N, C-alpha and C positions, 0 to 999 in steps of 0.2 A: 708144250703146246701142242694142238693139233690143226689142222685146216680144214675148213670147212668147205662143203661139193660147191661148188659155180664158178661163173669165171665172172663175175663182176667186182669180186672185190680187188682193193686193188694194193699191195706192197711199195714201200720206198728204202731203197738203199740207200746208204751213205758212210763214207770214206774219206779221208782228211784227206786233200792233195799238198798242201805244205802251210807253213804257217803254226801257231801256236797259240790256243788257247788262253795260255795265260800272258800270252804277251800283248800289249798293247799298241807296239809300232809292225810289227811283223805277223799282221791279223789273221786268223785262222782262215783258211779256205777247205771247202770240200764240194766232192761229187757226188752228184744227186740221179737215180736211178728209180724210175716208175714201172712196176711189171705187174701182168694182172695174174691168174692164178695159174695162167696155162704158160708160164715165165716169158710174153707177150711183151715186147719191150712198149712204153706208153709215151713215153718222154724222158729226156735225160738233160741235165745242166752240170755245166763245169765252174769250176771259182766262185760257188757260193757260197757266202758269209752267211750265219748262224740264224741271224733273223729272216734271212729269206726262208730257210728251213721251214720255219714256225708257220712262214707265211703260206708256203708251198701246200702244208700239211692241210692249212683252212682250205685251202682253194680242189683240193683232190681228195680229201677225207680218206687217206689210208688205212686199213686197220689195223695195218704195223710197221713200225719204222724200224729197218735193222742195220745193227752196224758191229762190225768184230771186236769194238771196244767203247763203250757207251761213255765212258769218264772222256772220251774225245770231244762229245758235244757240248762237255759244262765247260762255261767261259772262264774258269778259274781253276779246272781238273778237279774243284771240290763236289764232294753227294751233295752238299746243301745248294752249289748253282745247277746241279743236277736235278734238285727237287724243284727247284722254280722253274725250269725247264720243262717237266713233266705238267704243270703246273697249266702252262701256257699253249699246249696242245690241243686238239679236239676231243670232246668227252669219249668219244667211240676208238681214237688212237692211242695204240700202248707202243710203248717203247722196248724192243728184242734185242739181247747182245745173241747175235747169231752163235757165236762160237763154247758158248753156254750150254752144259749137261748137268745132266744129274749127278755124275762123277765128277765134275770139274769143267774145266775151260780147256779146248782146243785150239789147234792152230787153223786158220781160215781151208787149207785144203784138205786138213781130216775132217773137218766140218761137212763141208762139199761133199767128200767122198761116204760119209754114211749118209748121207740125204740122198745119195743117188745121183748125184751130180759129175758130168762129164769135166772137166780142168784140163784143155790139152798141157798147159803151161805152167809149171811151179813159180813163172814171174807175173807178178800182178801188178798192174797200173792201178789206180785209185776208182778211177771209171770202173775195171772190170770187177776188182775186189765191192764195189757197189750193187754192180749186178747179183753177184755172187753171195750174198749177203741175204738180199733180198728174195733170191731164188732158194736158199735155204729156211728162209722162215714161211715163205709160199708152199715149200715139199712138208711144212709139219717141224721141222729143225729148228734150235737155241729155246729158249727159258727168257719170259718176260721179266724185263726190269720193276720193280718196285721198290718199297722201304716196309720196313717194320712196322710202323704206324701211316695212316691214309686214311683222311678224315676227309669228308664232303662236308662243303659248311653254303648253308642258304640263310643270307643275309636281308631281312627285309628293312630297310629305314629309310629314312624321308628323304626325297626326291628335291626337295629346293630350301633354302633358307628360309624358316619360319619369323627371323625378324623383319622383314616387310609386312605391312598392311596397315603400317599409320593405326588411325582410330579402332581399326578393325583388327590390331594384332591379335587379340586373344582368341579370338572367334577364327583366322587363320591357322592358328595352331590347331586348335581343335579339330576341323576341317582334313590339316595335314595328317594327326594323329590317329582319326577317326580311318581314314584310308590306308595308312599302315596298318592298322590292326584288320580292315577288310583282305589286303592281302594277303598277309601271314595267312587269316584264318582259312582263306583258297589253298594257299600252300601246304597247310597242314590236313585239310579237309584233299590233296588231292594224295599225300603221302599214305593217309589211312587208308584211302581207296586201292593204293596198289598196295596195301600190306607191306608198308617200308618200313625197319624198323630206325628211331631216331630220337635222340634230345631236345627238349625245346628249351630257352630262356631268353623270357619276356622283361621289357622293361618300360614299363607302365609310364603312362603319363595322365593329363587332364582330356579324356574324352576321348581315350584310344590307347595306341602304344607308341612309344620313342622309337624302338625298336623290336627286331624280334630273329632270333640266331638261331637254326635248327643243324643240327650237328645230326648228318646222316651216316647209319651204318651199312650202306651199301658201295658199290661201285659207281661212279657219276654217267656210266652208260648205262644206267636203268632208270637215269633221271630226265632224260634224253625225251622230248614230248610229255613230260607230266609238270614239268617245272623249269618256265624259260626266263633267262635273263630280262630286264626291262627296267627302263628308265623313265618314268613317267613326270608329269608335273609337281604330282603329291608325293610319290614315292619311288622306290627302286628297289630292283630285287637285282640281288649280283649269286652268281654258284660260283663256287671256286672249290679245289683239291689241294689240300694243304700234306704236306709230304714231309715225312719227320721220320729220325731214327735211327737204323742202318741198313746199308741199301744191301737189296734181296735178289737172287733169282730163282723164279720158281716160290714153291712152297718154305715157310721159315723154317728155323731149326726145330727141334723137339725142345720143351719145357719139364723141370722139374714133374716126377709123375706121384709123389707124396701126398697122402690126402689132408685137408686142412677145413679148419672150420673158421669162416670169416663172418666179425662183426661190422656194421656198417651203421653208421649217423649221418644220412643224406641231409642235405641243404647247401646252401651256398659257399659254408665251410664243411665239409666232408670229414670223418672221423672214418678210420681203417683199423679193425685188429684182425692180427692172423694168428690163430691157434695151430699146432697138431691136435692127433687122436688122443695124445697122453695131457694136453692142455697147456703142456708148452707156448708159454709168448712168443714168436717167430717177429712177429711186426705190429707197430704201435705208429700209427701219424695220424696229420688233422692236414689237408690240404687245401686251396679256395678256387674254388669256381673248376674241380675234377668234372670232367665227361666221364661218361660209361666208360668210354673205348679206355681213355685213361686208368680207370679203375680196375677194368679187365685184366690188362696187361703188367700192371703192377702186383695186383695177384696170382697171375699165369708164370709171373718167374719165380713167384717160393713155391708153386704146387699146384696141386688140381682141388678146386676148390669143392666138398660134396656138402658142404652145409653153409647158408647164408641166413645171417639172423641179423634180428632188428629191436630195440628195446619197445617197442611199440605193437599193438594187439593190430593198431591198422598204419600199416606202413605206407610210405610214398612210391606212387608209380613207379620212380626209376628203381628201387630196390627188388619190385617183382621183377620186372622186366631185367633186369642185373642175374637174378637166380636162376631166372629161363634160359638166359644166355650162356652162362658156364655149366647149366645142366646141374645144378644141386638144388639138393633139399632146400626150399625156404621155411627156416624157423620163425613164428611167431609167437610171444609170450600169450598166456591166457587173457593179461592185464597188461597196462602201460606201467611200467618199471616205475617206482620212485625213486627221487634222487637219494636217499638214505638206504635202498637196496642197490643203486647202480655202486654207488662209492662204496660200500663193501663189497657186492661182485669184483669192481675193478682193483682193490687194495687184495682182493685174494689171488687174482691171478695175476697179479705183477709179482706178488710174493716171491723173493728170492730172484728176480730178475734185474739186468740194468734198466730196462723198458719201463717208465713210470707215468703215464697220462699226466699232460701239462696243460690239457684244455677239457673242457666239458665234454667237447665233439669225441676226446680220445676215450675219455669215460666213459660215455654213453656205448660206444662201439664193445668197447672190450668188456665192459658188464654185459652188454647184448651176446657174444661168442660166447664168454663162459655160464651164461646161463646156459644157451643150449647146447654147451659142454656137459653140465651137470646133470642136465634132465635126460643125456645119453649116457653118462657115465654108469649108469648100472649095465646095460647093454653091453656098452665095450668091456665092462669087466669081467661079464660071463664070455667074453669071446678071448680075452686073454687066459681066461682060467679053465677052458677046454680045450686052447691048442695047447696048453703046457700039460695037459693031463696027457694028451695023445700023443704029442712027444713028435709029432708030422713037420716037416721041414717043408712052411707055406708062408707066405709073404700076411703076415697079422694085421700090418695096416691093410691093404686089399678088401680083408675078410670085415673087417670094422667098416671100410667106406657103403660093403655090401649089406651090411646088415643094416647101416643108416641108411640106404636108400630104399629096406621096408622087405629085403631077404630073409630069411628064416636062416640060422646058424649052420643047420643043416644044410640047406640049399648054397651058402657063402662056401664053406668048405669043397663040396662036392663041382664047386664050380673052378676052385682052386686044382682041385686034381683033376679036372680036367686038362686044366690049362698044361699040369706038368706029364701028363698024359702024350701030352700034343692033339689035344684033340680039338684044334682050330683051322680053320680054311685060312691058306695065307694071302693077305691083303695087298701084298706088292704085284702091280702091273708091270707086265710087260713090255719092253720098247718097244711100238708101234714101228715094223718095218717099212722103209720107203721103196717102191720100186725102182730102178734105173730108169734112166732116162739117157738118151742122144742128146738132148737140148747143150749146145755151144753155146759158149758167151758168142756174142757176134756185139762188133765195134763199128763205129760211121753212123754217118748220118741218119734219123730216121727216114721209116719209106713214105710215100704217100697215102697207105692208109693209116697206116702211125698217128701222120700229121691229119688226120680228118678225124680220128678217132680223138683226137686231143681236142681238136676245137667242135667236135660235139659233147666232150666233160666239159669245155668252157662254157658252152651254153646251157647243160643241162645247171650248172652252176651258179650260173647269172640267172637263169629262170627262177631257179628255187631263190636266189638273195630277191629277185621281184616281189616274187611272193611272200616271203617275209616283211619286205617293207611295206607292200599293201596292209598284211596283216598288223602291222604295229600303226598303220596310220588308220586304220579301224578303231582300235582299243585305243588309241591317243585322245581320235572324236569322239570315242563314248566315254571314255573318261571326265573331257569336258563337258559334255553333256548332264552326265550326273553332278560335275564338283558345279553348275551352274545351279540345276537346281537343288542342293544339300545348300546351297548358300544362300536361294533363297525362303527355304523351309527356315534355315537356321535367323534371318533379319527378323519372321514373323515371330518367332519365338523368345527375342533379344530380351528382353525383360523378364521372361520366365527365367532366362540362365541366369541371368544376373544374381535375381533370388536366390535361384540354387548355388550359383559361385560364391554368395556371401554366406548362405546356409552351410556350404562346404568347407570355407574359411573357417567359421564358425566352432565346428565339431572338428577340425586338423588344430585348431588349438588350443581345446578341450582336449583331445588325444595326445595333443604331446607334454601337458600338465600332467594328466595321468601318467605317463609315459617316467615324468621324473620322478615323481611320486613311488612308482613303482620302483625304478631306477634306486632311488633314497632307500625306500625299504629292504630292498635288496642286500644293499650295505650293510643296515643296521642289522638285518637278519645275518650274514655273515659274519660281522663283529663279535654279533650278540654268541652266536654258535662258536666261536673261538675262546672269547671270553668264558662259555660254561665248559668248555673242555678243560681248559686251566683250573676252573674253580674244581670238577671233577678229578685234575690230576693232586689240590691240594695245593696250587700257586698262587692263586687268587682268593680270595675272599668276599662275596656281597656287603656293600657299605648302602647306607642309609645318608642321602645327601641332602641339606637343610641349609638357607641361603641366612638364617639367623635363628640360634637357638629361642624360639616363640612359638606360644601354641597355635595360631597361628600357619607357620610354616610346619609344623610337627602335623595338623591335621590334613595337610596337604600333602605331605608323605605320606601318612597311614591309608589316603583315599587311594593312593595309587600303587601302593606296594604292601600293605597291609599292619597291621598293630606290631609294634614292637617287640621283638622275640630275645630271650636274655644270648648271651655273649655276641650281641652286635655292636657294631662300627660306626659309628657315626660322622660324618665328615661337615664342619661348621664353615663356611666362608665368612660370616662377618663376625667379631667378636666383639665390638663397639658397643651393643644393647644386649640385653640377654634377661630371661623372668627365672629365677630362682626355682618357684613352683615345678618348671619343665626339666631342670636339670632333678631338680628332686627325684620327677617322675622317671624320666633317663634312669638315675640311681637304683631304683624301686625296680624296676623293669631286666636290670640285670646287664646295663650297657658297660664294655668294659674299657671301650677307649673313645674320645674324640681327638679329633686330628683337625687340627688349626694351623694357622699359617706362623702363627706366636705362641710360645707356652709358658707366656711371662704376662699378669696384667690380672685385671679380675676374671675375667673368666675362665681361665687356668687355675687360677687357685682356689675357685668354688668346687672344680671338678674335683681338685683334690681333697678337700675336704667331705664332696660325697662319695670316695670312693672311686672315679674312675679318672682313668688314665690320660693327661691331654698331651698328645704326642703330635710334634712338627710334621706337616702332611708332606714336605718337601725332602721326608727320608724315604717316601715309597712310592713303587708303583701305582697308579690311578689308571683306572681301563673304564671309557664310557663306550656302552652301548645300547642302544635301542631306548634311551632314557633312564638306563640304568645304570649304576656302579660299582664297581670292583678294585679293590686293595690288594697288595702284596700279602699273603697270607704270616710274613714277619709280623706285622702289627700286631695280631694276639701273641705269640709269643712275649714281645716289647712288653702288651698289656699286664699281661703275668708278670713277668720282672718286677713292673711298677708295683704291682699290686703286693709281690712280694716285700718290696719295698718298704713301703705303708707300713704294713705290718712289723719290718722289724725296727721301721726308727718310729712306730707308737710303743713297741715292748721296751727300746732304750730309755724313750721318753719317760714310762712310768718307772722304771730303774731308778732314771735319775730324781725324779719324785720322791719315790720314795726315800733314796739318801739323802737329800735334802732336808724330806720331812724329820728324817731322822737323827740328822743333822741338826736342825733347828730343838728339837726335842733336847737334846742332851746338853746343845749351849745352855739352853734356858734352866737347865733343872743345875747343872753346876755355877751358873749366877747365882741360883736360890741358894744354894752351900755356902760359898764364900760370903752370902749379905748374914746369913745366920754364924759364923764365924765371925764377923766381925763383931757383930751384937752379945 
């Protein structure tokens, strides 16, 4: 951390006097000191509670608040409470641990010595410690306190309830939503003009927006003067910073450096798949309302992305921004991948891995990553073959990353050799040495000059507050004027709006019906796909279903799925009435079996005569999908067994008839001989 030139900057030092942040009885009290760049005392306060420290920070707007242990400022001693405290500080004020360095933590006296501050005694009171930590920071010592995840949210929402308005309630709601949209557009324009990176999520409503949430990837101090908190008649703007993750002092720790291929399916639910350059699946998941910062953190913990891939040729803006933020190559297929292609790619990518896609988002992201891997596979194989032939001990993964970025194989290898030769400049910056000073800590009441400067500072703060109130009053009056003007215009076109509302209602109803039809078709399509897979595997066969065995039912069926084919299975729901000529036609066409609720009766007996097996439908699995019917393939074996039994019975009956005929002939011949003998 480095200090800036000039003496207008204020530094606040804080040290705990007594009590504990964890105690509700013995509340913690602090000593607070305010100094300028030249270590001149501006103000000091004793026995200050934590809320008063926050108030003083807003009154004096110090550049840094310094402490020898920042967790002493946490109401319950936790990092979560410290994060809440940070979010309450002014946007241009940072919290610094004066005893933190790049090598670790020091005691206060050693930190002061390194900063060139002469401390006469080793016994320090809380007020003196507060002065010393502020002086250390003013001299460029210490490290800024932060969190591994810091996000600034700008929330544009309603400024008042839309339930009021009586008979004009709908019109008031539209006006409020229109105001929210206008305010959100202004925020977006301000961020775009300042070239600040952000993601935005809208919640739409009739006539405008219910709310807009901007997630800004920049420190909150960059928003000062661009976006101002506001609470108006119809809308309000809140700007807040949320701190999450681990407590950090200065720069965060290093991440894994292995190169990665990342597939992303963006939307309200985001699918993320991560492969290494060997095509091994490292991560697969889907997440609701995942912003870009969270995506970057998740990926960076696994390695260094070199490719960000998607399954569509024209990706969402979020994916383009993500690739640029990660410094990765954006891979786009030449066309939007079909569902069949994505299922095939995802199955190939997850083969041999415990990670399997459970949602369509995971499938799409995995297919995108694997498609990119396949397209680069030849180049990567050439890298492996060439380095294997050379036998040179270099980082093959880094070679692959450089080749994917566009370097030739020769250039990538020479770059690796240069690293091995040590042909690069050191990027470690030397710690800036601080000049010694004869400044000593002074205690006692402030002198008259200090009091005068304090009053001048308070005057400046009050003047600024007055200007802000005047500016706010101007904006409120302008909003009221615009609201009245807009209300008058809406009253004039109320009949037209009613007509449009009815039209929108009709279209929404039609859209709802179409969505239901689409969902039903999707379900039918999925059921049909599963059934066809079972047909291909041989576990199911297609069947024709008739409500009764009559000519009219058969014609309707033939119009739907075509004429009867040899070997078919026919399901008949009602066996009460049937037409014998239709049964004869089925037998002539080669139908093997009829599936019936009962296998005894006129229809089953007639079917047996025509050689068609009457089988009980309850003995088989029946699947219906998109108007088509399928039954267990076991029915074919049972029909074949029935045909064999019929043939066997016919053979036995023929033999019995032959024996009976022969027996009768012999009896008749014997009777004739006996009559001849008697005569």
